[in-house]
Backbone as CSV, one residue per row, in Angstrom:
resi,resn,N_x,N_y,N_z,CA_x,CA_y,CA_z,C_x,C_y,C_z
1,UNK,-8.057,0.724,4.283,-7.991,0.600,5.734,-9.272,0.671,5.900
2,UNK,-9.528,0.337,7.314,-10.946,0.357,7.964,-11.283,1.776,8.528
3,UNK,-12.231,1.885,9.175,-12.682,3.315,9.655,-11.576,3.761,11.271
4,UNK,-11.114,2.937,11.676,-10.000,3.276,12.451,-8.401,3.171,11.925
5,UNK,-8.556,3.329,10.582,-7.017,3.220,9.989,-6.400,1.896,9.842
6,UNK,-7.535,1.125,10.294,-6.735,-0.491,10.458,-6.206,-0.999,8.899
7,UNK,-5.300,-1.812,8.802,-4.814,-2.535,7.567,-4.829,-3.705,7.596
8,UNK,-4.375,-4.746,8.931,-4.249,-5.718,9.095,-4.231,-6.334,10.476
9,UNK,-4.408,-7.775,10.756,-4.654,-8.141,11.308,-3.112,-9.039,11.722
10,UNK,-2.985,-9.964,12.360,-1.664,-10.873,12.966,-1.985,-11.871,11.688
11,UNK,-2.901,-12.307,11.112,-3.045,-12.832,10.020,-3.498,-12.617,8.619
12,UNK,-3.457,-11.138,8.274,-3.112,-10.722,7.507,-4.575,-9.739,7.238
13,UNK,-4.831,-9.047,5.679,-5.694,-8.245,5.541,-7.452,-9.132,5.872
14,UNK,-7.715,-8.493,6.646,-9.276,-9.329,7.101,-10.659,-9.380,5.920
15,UNK,-10.173,-8.519,4.835,-11.259,-8.302,3.528,-10.885,-9.045,2.209
16,UNK,-11.575,-9.341,1.713,-11.367,-9.655,0.364,-12.359,-9.141,-0.473
17,UNK,-11.809,-8.342,-1.605,-12.692,-7.402,-2.241,-12.160,-7.517,-3.607
18,UNK,-12.559,-8.362,-4.668,-12.297,-8.225,-5.860,-12.120,-6.886,-6.928
19,UNK,-12.786,-5.977,-6.315,-13.117,-4.650,-6.976,-12.178,-3.646,-6.219
20,UNK,-11.702,-3.537,-4.883,-10.411,-3.433,-4.871,-9.263,-3.826,-5.527
21,UNK,-9.112,-5.339,-5.385,-8.247,-5.944,-6.209,-7.841,-5.195,-7.308
22,UNK,-8.806,-5.074,-8.258,-8.877,-4.837,-9.529,-8.710,-3.075,-9.555
23,UNK,-9.129,-2.576,-8.490,-8.717,-1.177,-8.694,-6.786,-1.201,-8.653
24,UNK,-6.773,-1.981,-7.415,-5.235,-1.518,-7.317,-4.161,-2.133,-8.055
25,UNK,-4.710,-2.885,-9.005,-3.810,-3.426,-10.203,-4.030,-2.446,-11.398
26,UNK,-5.228,-1.763,-11.355,-5.296,-0.340,-12.485,-4.499,0.250,-12.237
27,UNK,-4.211,0.748,-11.156,-3.631,1.732,-10.548,-2.208,1.887,-10.811
28,UNK,-1.490,0.699,-10.491,-0.347,0.342,-10.141,0.458,-0.211,-11.180
29,UNK,-0.300,-0.254,-12.587,0.475,-0.922,-13.604,1.644,-0.471,-13.911
30,UNK,1.439,0.945,-13.621,3.034,1.713,-14.118,3.997,2.294,-12.872
31,UNK,5.067,1.781,-13.012,5.837,2.280,-11.782,6.492,1.201,-10.990
32,UNK,6.665,1.764,-10.058,7.847,0.593,-9.289,6.595,0.264,-7.731
33,UNK,6.855,-1.010,-7.279,5.984,-1.523,-6.237,7.407,-1.580,-4.971
34,UNK,6.926,-0.833,-4.022,7.981,-1.116,-2.525,6.955,-1.489,-1.612
35,UNK,7.184,-2.659,-0.897,6.933,-3.323,0.145,7.681,-3.603,1.050
36,UNK,7.322,-4.083,2.430,8.466,-4.085,3.437,8.255,-5.987,3.606
37,UNK,9.421,-6.350,4.477,9.505,-7.713,4.692,7.958,-8.610,4.888
38,UNK,7.274,-8.278,5.312,6.215,-8.761,6.200,5.141,-8.934,4.835
39,UNK,5.090,-7.913,3.952,4.184,-7.699,2.968,4.710,-9.083,2.339
40,UNK,5.882,-8.589,1.750,6.706,-9.347,0.837,6.325,-11.155,1.302
41,UNK,6.227,-11.356,2.414,6.223,-13.082,2.946,4.567,-13.314,2.669
42,UNK,3.476,-12.523,2.449,2.598,-12.424,2.261,1.998,-12.760,0.529
43,UNK,3.296,-12.441,-0.702,2.926,-12.837,-1.574,3.799,-14.221,-1.988
44,UNK,3.182,-14.764,-2.934,3.702,-16.283,-3.569,4.755,-15.563,-4.907
45,UNK,4.353,-14.643,-5.287,5.268,-14.334,-6.574,5.096,-12.901,-6.495
46,UNK,5.939,-12.340,-7.314,5.746,-10.811,-7.803,4.467,-10.479,-8.456
47,UNK,4.185,-9.154,-8.259,2.703,-8.134,-9.190,3.245,-8.378,-10.593
48,UNK,3.041,-9.193,-11.214,2.901,-9.220,-12.679,3.274,-7.727,-13.083
49,UNK,4.354,-7.815,-14.479,4.540,-6.915,-15.068,4.978,-5.406,-14.379
50,UNK,5.544,-5.718,-13.241,6.230,-4.283,-12.305,7.229,-4.812,-11.877
51,UNK,8.132,-3.654,-11.430,9.394,-4.088,-10.684,8.788,-4.237,-8.816
52,UNK,9.507,-5.212,-8.298,8.828,-5.312,-7.008,10.290,-5.349,-6.159
53,UNK,10.292,-4.470,-5.227,11.000,-3.879,-4.260,10.623,-4.120,-3.020
54,UNK,11.555,-4.734,-2.183,11.430,-5.303,-0.472,12.373,-4.395,0.175
55,UNK,11.727,-3.351,0.689,12.746,-2.101,1.802,12.719,-3.134,3.194
56,UNK,14.289,-3.444,3.124,14.612,-4.110,4.461,16.199,-3.926,4.522
57,UNK,16.774,-4.042,5.846,18.144,-3.714,6.178,18.711,-5.207,6.297
58,UNK,17.415,-6.367,6.363,18.245,-7.603,6.424,19.072,-8.348,5.024
59,UNK,19.827,-8.741,5.248,20.230,-9.463,4.073,19.845,-10.491,3.677
60,UNK,19.971,-11.304,2.556,19.825,-12.557,2.043,18.828,-12.464,1.151
61,UNK,18.414,-13.635,0.598,18.225,-13.523,-1.006,16.301,-13.698,-0.521
62,UNK,16.070,-12.929,-1.701,14.772,-13.169,-1.823,14.167,-14.137,-3.096
63,UNK,13.129,-14.028,-3.094,12.527,-14.984,-3.940,12.553,-13.949,-5.598
64,UNK,12.571,-14.942,-6.486,12.678,-14.374,-8.214,11.640,-13.489,-8.294
65,UNK,11.959,-12.239,-8.910,11.071,-11.145,-9.200,11.140,-10.107,-8.172
66,UNK,11.927,-10.265,-7.061,11.926,-9.104,-5.707,13.363,-8.908,-5.650
67,UNK,13.580,-7.781,-5.559,14.789,-6.982,-4.810,14.681,-6.214,-4.160
68,UNK,16.026,-6.504,-3.122,15.971,-5.554,-2.156,16.237,-4.376,-2.014
69,UNK,15.943,-3.188,-1.164,16.195,-2.113,-1.139,16.431,-1.521,0.195
70,UNK,17.435,-0.646,0.401,17.733,-0.113,1.708,17.088,1.112,2.332
71,UNK,16.627,1.926,1.228,15.318,3.065,1.342,14.712,3.751,0.119
72,UNK,13.812,4.514,0.832,13.295,4.757,-0.616,14.303,5.604,-1.424
73,UNK,15.062,6.531,-0.643,15.982,7.598,-1.379,16.927,6.244,-2.265
74,UNK,17.037,5.453,-1.873,18.122,4.463,-2.851,17.333,3.998,-3.955
75,UNK,15.912,3.947,-3.859,14.979,3.273,-4.814,15.050,4.556,-5.931
76,UNK,14.757,5.901,-5.538,14.600,6.992,-6.215,15.943,6.977,-7.051
77,UNK,16.900,6.931,-6.285,18.149,7.299,-7.150,18.457,6.333,-8.204
78,UNK,18.309,4.998,-7.637,18.428,3.995,-8.803,17.443,4.067,-9.816
79,UNK,16.453,4.732,-9.630,14.915,4.901,-10.847,14.580,6.210,-11.094
80,UNK,15.373,6.920,-11.035,14.597,8.453,-10.970,13.388,8.882,-12.111
81,UNK,12.721,9.611,-11.830,11.575,9.828,-12.071,10.513,8.816,-12.484
82,UNK,10.428,7.643,-11.963,9.409,6.925,-11.816,8.755,6.812,-10.608
83,UNK,7.249,6.396,-11.046,6.564,6.477,-10.067,6.697,5.097,-8.928
84,UNK,6.441,5.324,-7.396,6.685,4.586,-6.344,5.236,4.061,-6.011
85,UNK,4.876,2.902,-5.487,3.780,2.358,-5.128,3.902,2.002,-3.748
86,UNK,3.807,2.671,-2.750,4.284,1.865,-1.495,3.033,0.970,-0.802
87,UNK,3.030,-0.024,-0.972,2.076,-0.892,-0.937,1.773,-1.630,0.564
88,UNK,2.570,-1.437,1.258,2.465,-1.967,2.980,3.940,-2.784,3.119
89,UNK,4.017,-2.877,4.571,2.995,-2.870,5.650,2.710,-1.011,6.334
90,UNK,2.169,-1.540,7.735,2.182,-0.500,8.358,3.824,0.488,8.688
91,UNK,4.788,-0.403,9.176,5.862,0.142,9.406,6.661,1.038,7.985
92,UNK,6.372,0.572,6.907,6.917,1.270,5.525,5.852,2.372,5.209
93,UNK,4.575,2.309,5.369,3.869,3.287,5.276,4.185,4.557,6.313
94,UNK,4.736,4.161,7.535,5.008,5.286,8.495,6.400,5.926,7.860
95,UNK,7.136,4.996,7.622,8.668,5.405,6.965,8.494,6.310,5.967
96,UNK,7.382,6.021,4.940,7.433,6.465,3.664,6.549,7.892,3.402
97,UNK,5.660,7.754,4.581,4.313,8.954,4.113,5.058,10.241,4.203
98,UNK,6.122,10.927,4.879,6.324,12.117,4.510,7.023,12.565,3.338
99,UNK,7.036,11.593,2.382,7.712,11.833,0.860,6.159,11.650,-0.096
100,UNK,5.154,11.179,0.292,3.912,10.911,-0.597,3.440,12.341,-0.813
101,UNK,3.096,12.364,-2.287,2.403,13.535,-2.771,0.670,13.230,-2.728
102,UNK,0.658,11.964,-3.006,-0.875,11.648,-3.258,-1.193,10.239,-2.549
103,UNK,-2.004,10.132,-1.934,-2.496,8.586,-1.302,-3.815,8.176,-1.954
104,UNK,-3.911,6.797,-2.279,-4.887,6.218,-3.000,-5.476,5.436,-1.854
105,UNK,-6.682,5.388,-1.372,-6.986,4.842,-0.448,-8.317,4.467,-0.374
106,UNK,-8.377,2.868,0.073,-9.554,2.158,-0.369,-10.252,2.492,1.050
107,UNK,-11.359,2.805,1.480,-11.820,3.523,2.798,-12.598,2.127,3.074
108,UNK,-12.504,1.238,3.893,-13.427,0.355,4.477,-14.262,0.908,5.460
109,UNK,-15.466,0.605,4.865,-16.764,1.237,6.083,-16.742,0.340,7.441
110,UNK,-16.486,0.520,8.311,-16.516,-0.165,9.784,-15.241,-0.659,10.338
111,UNK,-15.126,-1.455,11.885,-13.845,-1.760,12.332,-13.698,-3.387,11.977
112,UNK,-12.599,-3.846,11.434,-12.511,-4.842,11.245,-11.246,-5.453,12.500
113,UNK,-11.129,-4.717,13.726,-10.287,-5.289,15.049,-8.978,-5.464,14.333
114,UNK,-8.316,-4.216,13.673,-6.918,-4.508,12.906,-6.038,-4.620,14.183
115,UNK,-4.890,-4.955,13.678,-4.089,-4.552,15.133,-2.825,-4.047,14.137
116,UNK,-2.740,-3.935,13.005,-1.579,-3.016,12.437,-2.612,-1.563,11.454
117,UNK,-1.875,-0.441,11.740,-2.588,0.629,11.096,-1.970,1.086,10.557
118,UNK,-2.755,1.969,9.112,-2.061,3.258,8.493,-1.747,4.250,9.343
119,UNK,-0.624,5.298,9.133,-0.506,6.554,9.942,-1.092,7.442,9.690
120,UNK,-1.555,8.631,10.558,-2.780,9.454,10.442,-1.693,10.584,9.506
121,UNK,-2.569,10.868,8.539,-2.288,11.614,7.590,-3.227,12.994,7.177
122,UNK,-4.389,12.966,7.732,-5.480,14.076,7.680,-4.886,15.633,7.790
123,UNK,-3.996,15.426,8.697,-3.091,16.980,8.571,-2.560,17.744,7.608
124,UNK,-2.004,16.420,6.866,-0.489,16.743,5.837,-1.477,16.583,4.514
125,UNK,-2.688,15.852,4.498,-3.117,15.649,2.980,-4.605,16.091,2.907
126,UNK,-5.199,16.460,1.832,-7.154,16.753,1.473,-7.377,15.963,0.707
127,UNK,-8.643,15.567,1.212,-9.153,14.736,0.138,-9.813,15.338,-1.196
128,UNK,-9.557,14.606,-2.096,-9.648,15.638,-3.715,-11.111,14.537,-4.020
129,UNK,-10.744,13.420,-4.174,-11.559,12.536,-4.463,-12.260,11.315,-3.878
130,UNK,-13.516,11.762,-3.547,-14.556,10.555,-2.655,-15.544,9.904,-3.317
131,UNK,-14.562,8.769,-3.882,-15.776,7.690,-4.534,-17.328,7.302,-4.267
132,UNK,-18.116,6.518,-4.941,-19.318,6.271,-4.277,-19.132,4.756,-3.838
133,UNK,-20.020,4.691,-2.555,-19.664,3.352,-1.722,-20.183,2.136,-2.842
134,UNK,-19.270,1.126,-2.590,-19.499,-0.382,-2.966,-19.855,-0.991,-1.762
135,UNK,-20.157,-2.452,-2.270,-20.449,-3.388,-1.293,-20.210,-4.610,-1.941
136,UNK,-19.074,-5.538,-1.638,-18.984,-6.693,-1.613,-18.991,-7.962,-0.514
137,UNK,-19.766,-8.970,-0.803,-19.604,-9.861,0.243,-19.755,-9.002,1.481
138,UNK,-20.703,-8.363,1.656,-21.036,-7.751,3.042,-20.644,-6.754,3.350
139,UNK,-19.102,-6.196,2.890,-18.476,-5.287,3.279,-18.548,-3.988,2.345
140,UNK,-18.662,-2.656,2.954,-18.977,-1.675,2.148,-17.649,-0.980,2.004
141,UNK,-17.414,-0.025,0.744,-15.981,0.433,0.778,-16.031,1.360,-0.733
142,UNK,-14.734,2.673,-0.587,-15.111,3.385,-1.573,-13.418,3.645,-1.687
143,UNK,-13.255,4.242,-2.954,-12.145,4.898,-3.282,-11.762,6.221,-2.847
144,UNK,-10.818,6.570,-2.340,-10.610,7.900,-2.132,-9.497,8.489,-2.676
145,UNK,-8.592,9.334,-3.112,-7.655,10.427,-3.260,-7.437,11.343,-2.531
146,UNK,-6.180,11.174,-1.889,-5.697,12.201,-0.997,-4.616,13.156,-1.728
147,UNK,-4.599,14.379,-1.659,-3.500,14.958,-2.234,-2.371,15.553,-0.781
148,UNK,-1.416,15.769,-0.879,-0.644,16.444,-0.018,-1.250,18.092,-0.031
149,UNK,-1.356,18.649,1.044,-1.830,20.026,1.240,-0.679,20.728,0.866
């Protein structure tokens, strides 16, 4: 997210950071992936070696490798004890953040004029890890870990 908690514009994520992509892949290797319908629409294929679920009330078939789930509770009931990685978008973050124990955030330095935002979380979570600032393609960022207070 950017400095104003922005996560996307109408055309998607406004930054491309290979280091962030590698970090994301490393962190989410184990567990289940949960995304909203708009995030699903951005993926050509599911994330490899992970179960990919789409939180959606809309019936209808999904591409191979994706499965629909009606709620976070439904996913937890069908996969007890599994870690769940919520990867967006804004509506899914807002609907699930109250259940989160930990947030792994890539903090982008600057305002990218986003139109979609991560929910406010600083009252319920405490910053526990603040990584060193990195730079790629003129974009500065750092990895942060936040734990529920």
